[in-house]
C-alpha positions as CSV (number, residue, x, y, z in Angstrom):
1,M,112.5,-70.4,155.9
2,V,115.9,-70.9,157.6
3,D,119.0,-72.9,157.0
4,R,118.6,-72.9,153.2
5,L,122.3,-72.0,152.9
6,L,123.9,-74.3,155.5
7,G,127.3,-75.4,154.2
8,K,127.6,-72.5,151.9
9,R,130.7,-70.4,152.2
10,I,129.8,-67.3,150.2
11,M,132.1,-64.5,149.0
12,I,130.1,-61.3,148.5
13,T,131.6,-58.3,146.9
14,G,130.4,-54.8,147.5
15,A,129.0,-56.0,150.8
16,A,129.2,-52.9,152.9
17,Q,125.9,-51.4,151.8
18,G,122.9,-51.6,149.4
19,I,122.2,-54.9,147.7
20,G,125.4,-56.5,148.8
21,F,124.7,-55.9,152.5
22,A,121.1,-57.0,152.1
23,I,122.3,-60.3,150.5
24,A,124.8,-60.7,153.4
25,E,122.0,-60.3,155.9
26,A,119.7,-62.8,154.1
27,A,122.5,-65.3,153.6
28,A,123.5,-65.1,157.3
29,R,119.9,-65.8,158.3
30,E,119.9,-68.8,156.1
31,G,123.0,-70.3,157.8
32,A,125.7,-69.4,155.3
33,S,129.3,-68.5,156.3
34,L,130.5,-65.3,154.7
35,L,133.5,-63.6,153.2
36,L,132.6,-59.9,152.8
37,L,134.6,-57.6,150.5
38,D,134.4,-53.9,149.9
39,V,136.8,-51.0,149.2
40,D,135.2,-48.9,152.0
41,G,136.9,-50.3,155.1
42,D,135.1,-48.3,157.8
43,R,131.7,-49.0,156.3
44,L,132.5,-52.7,155.7
45,E,133.6,-53.2,159.3
46,T,130.4,-51.6,160.6
47,A,128.3,-53.7,158.3
48,A,130.1,-56.9,159.1
49,R,129.9,-56.4,162.9
50,S,126.2,-55.6,162.6
51,L,125.6,-59.2,161.4
52,G,126.7,-60.6,164.7
53,L,128.2,-63.8,163.3
54,Q,130.9,-65.8,165.1
55,R,134.5,-65.8,163.7
56,D,134.1,-69.3,162.3
57,R,131.2,-68.1,160.1
58,M,132.5,-64.7,158.8
59,T,135.5,-62.8,157.8
60,W,135.9,-59.6,155.9
61,C,138.6,-57.9,153.7
62,V,139.1,-54.5,152.3
63,A,139.9,-55.2,148.7
64,D,139.6,-53.7,145.2
65,I,138.0,-56.3,143.0
66,T,140.2,-55.3,140.1
67,D,143.3,-56.2,142.1
68,A,143.9,-59.9,141.5
69,A,146.5,-60.2,144.3
70,A,144.2,-58.6,146.9
71,I,141.4,-60.9,145.9
72,A,143.7,-64.0,146.1
73,R,144.7,-62.9,149.6
74,S,141.1,-62.5,150.6
75,V,140.2,-66.0,149.3
76,E,143.1,-67.5,151.2
77,R,142.0,-65.6,154.4
78,A,138.6,-67.1,154.0
79,R,140.1,-70.5,153.5
80,Q,141.8,-70.2,156.9
81,A,138.8,-68.6,158.7
82,I,135.7,-70.3,157.4
83,G,136.9,-72.9,154.8
84,P,137.2,-72.8,151.0
85,I,134.7,-70.6,149.2
86,N,132.0,-72.6,147.4
87,A,129.8,-69.8,146.3
88,L,130.5,-66.3,144.9
89,I,128.2,-63.3,144.5
90,N,129.7,-60.7,142.3
91,N,127.7,-57.7,143.4
92,A,130.2,-54.8,143.4
93,G,129.7,-52.4,140.6
94,V,129.6,-48.7,139.6
95,N,127.3,-46.5,137.6
96,V,129.2,-44.8,134.7
97,F,126.6,-42.8,132.6
98,A,127.2,-40.4,129.8
99,E,126.3,-39.6,126.2
100,P,128.7,-41.7,124.0
101,L,130.6,-38.9,122.5
102,E,131.0,-37.2,125.9
103,S,132.4,-40.4,127.5
104,S,136.1,-40.3,128.2
105,D,138.7,-43.1,128.0
106,A,138.8,-42.8,131.8
107,D,135.0,-43.4,132.0
108,W,135.4,-46.5,129.8
109,D,138.2,-47.9,131.7
110,R,136.6,-47.4,135.1
111,C,133.3,-48.9,133.9
112,F,134.8,-52.0,132.4
113,D,137.5,-52.5,135.1
114,I,134.9,-52.6,137.9
115,N,131.8,-54.0,136.3
116,L,133.4,-56.7,134.1
117,K,137.1,-57.2,134.9
118,G,136.5,-57.2,138.6
119,A,133.8,-59.8,138.3
120,W,136.1,-62.0,136.3
121,T,139.0,-61.5,138.7
122,C,136.7,-62.8,141.5
123,C,135.5,-65.7,139.4
124,R,139.0,-66.7,138.5
125,A,140.0,-66.6,142.2
126,V,137.3,-69.0,143.4
127,L,136.8,-71.4,140.4
128,P,139.7,-73.7,141.3
129,D,138.1,-74.4,144.7
130,L,134.7,-74.8,143.2
131,I,136.0,-77.3,140.7
132,A,138.0,-79.2,143.3
133,A,134.9,-79.5,145.5
134,G,132.9,-81.0,142.7
135,G,130.6,-78.0,142.4
136,G,129.5,-74.6,143.5
137,A,127.6,-71.5,142.4
138,I,128.5,-68.1,141.1
139,L,125.9,-65.4,140.8
140,N,126.7,-62.2,138.9
141,I,124.5,-59.2,139.8
142,A,123.8,-57.8,136.4
143,S,121.0,-55.3,135.6
144,T,118.2,-54.8,133.2
145,H,120.9,-52.7,131.4
146,A,122.2,-56.1,130.3
147,F,119.5,-56.5,127.7
148,T,117.9,-53.0,127.4
149,I,119.3,-49.6,126.7
150,I,118.6,-46.3,128.3
151,A,119.9,-43.2,126.5
152,H,122.7,-41.3,128.0
153,T,123.9,-44.2,130.2
154,F,126.9,-45.2,128.0
155,P,129.1,-47.3,128.6
156,Y,127.4,-49.0,131.5
157,P,125.0,-51.1,129.4
158,L,127.9,-52.4,127.4
159,A,129.7,-53.7,130.5
160,K,126.5,-55.3,131.7
161,H,125.8,-56.9,128.4
162,A,129.3,-58.3,128.5
163,L,128.8,-59.5,132.1
164,L,125.8,-61.5,130.9
165,G,127.9,-63.0,128.2
166,M,130.6,-64.0,130.7
167,T,127.9,-65.6,132.8
168,K,126.7,-67.8,129.9
169,S,130.3,-68.6,128.8
170,L,131.5,-69.7,132.3
171,G,128.3,-71.6,132.9
172,L,128.8,-73.7,129.9
173,E,132.6,-74.1,130.5
174,Y,132.2,-75.5,134.0
175,A,128.8,-77.2,134.0
176,A,130.5,-80.6,133.8
177,H,132.3,-79.8,137.0
178,G,129.1,-79.1,138.9
179,V,129.6,-75.3,138.9
180,R,126.5,-73.2,138.1
181,V,127.0,-69.7,136.9
182,N,124.0,-67.4,136.7
183,A,123.1,-63.8,136.7
184,L,120.4,-61.7,138.5
185,A,119.1,-58.6,136.8
186,P,117.5,-56.1,139.1
187,G,115.8,-53.0,137.7
188,Y,115.7,-49.9,139.8
189,V,116.4,-50.6,143.5
190,A,116.2,-48.2,146.4
191,T,119.9,-47.9,147.1
192,Q,122.3,-45.0,147.5
193,K,123.3,-45.3,143.8
194,V,119.7,-44.7,142.7
195,L,119.4,-41.7,145.1
196,D,122.6,-40.3,143.7
197,Y,121.2,-40.7,140.2
198,W,118.0,-38.8,141.1
199,N,120.1,-36.2,142.8
200,S,122.1,-35.6,139.6
201,F,119.0,-34.0,138.0
202,P,118.0,-30.4,138.6
203,D,114.8,-31.6,140.1
204,P,115.5,-34.8,142.0
205,E,111.8,-35.3,143.0
206,A,110.7,-35.1,139.4
207,A,113.3,-37.6,138.4
208,K,112.1,-39.9,141.2
209,A,108.5,-39.6,140.1
210,E,109.5,-40.4,136.5
211,T,111.3,-43.5,137.6
212,L,108.4,-44.7,139.7
213,R,106.0,-44.0,136.7
214,L,108.0,-46.4,134.5
215,H,107.2,-49.3,136.8
216,P,103.8,-51.1,136.4
217,G,103.5,-51.3,140.2
218,G,104.4,-47.7,140.8
219,R,107.4,-48.5,142.9
220,I,110.9,-49.8,142.8
221,A,112.5,-52.8,144.6
222,T,114.0,-52.8,148.0
223,P,117.5,-54.3,148.5
224,E,115.9,-57.0,150.6
225,E,113.7,-58.1,147.7
226,I,116.7,-58.6,145.5
227,A,118.4,-60.5,148.3
228,L,115.6,-63.0,148.4
229,A,116.1,-63.8,144.8
230,A,119.9,-64.1,145.3
231,V,119.4,-66.5,148.2
232,F,117.2,-68.7,145.9
233,M,119.7,-68.7,143.1
234,I,122.8,-69.4,145.2
235,S,120.9,-72.2,147.1
236,D,120.4,-75.8,146.1
237,E,116.8,-75.1,145.3
238,C,117.5,-74.5,141.6
239,P,120.2,-77.2,140.8
240,F,119.4,-77.2,137.1
241,M,119.5,-73.4,136.6
242,N,122.7,-72.6,134.8
243,A,124.1,-70.0,132.3
244,T,120.9,-67.9,132.5
245,C,119.6,-64.7,134.0
246,L,116.7,-64.1,136.4
247,T,115.1,-60.7,136.0
248,V,113.7,-59.0,139.1
249,D,112.4,-55.6,138.0
250,G,108.7,-55.5,138.7
251,G,107.9,-55.8,135.0
252,L,109.9,-52.7,134.0
253,S,111.8,-54.3,131.1
254,V,108.8,-55.8,129.4
255,Q,106.6,-52.7,129.3
256,Q,106.9,-50.9,126.0
257,H,105.2,-47.7,127.3
258,P,104.2,-46.6,130.8
259,V,100.5,-46.3,131.3
């Protein structure tokens, strides 16, 4: 299928790699215009140029999503380059894992600043244009951590639970303006974050094998598979889906014990 996102001007955070870049690729194929954001300037420029889009369909900005002024400048740059943003995908995030009593104040602040405050900063920046246009879509990339708990991953699940709460709250607040706010909850995805997680163990291959064993299908998702779900949710194919979360985890979160 092509052109499912014609007329969409999508802001994607954390777009330089992983799920964010896979979403950018999929959205570009479906006709969207893009504003790509990331804190890694070199990697972002490489990723953006690899998409091969004309200037009237894409711009990119190096920005910290917790910096409201930088986000406002990015949205204004997009307004001049591709037009007002009418869809947002809050993908940028960071893993902060610890045992609760070993977690520092700095860990807490970093986790919530990026995974929750940053998403809200971006929502706040684009909502006026979405409301003025009579509608739009926001998609928050959550996680199965938003409704399940894995030991020793504190405080990451707290932030993702809160992100899901923000999704529901904003979805209800702005539904009458035609703005849909939803979340997408991946399980394990073959990104650099997951590789780094496996590599944090004394035996990375054993950690990988344990992760795969948790999944009914014996594998984890590719970034491209998550991107397919994101395209659907940001498109006009689900116009009555609002204030909810779509889980894409291969059955991980509903399995009580691995077989």
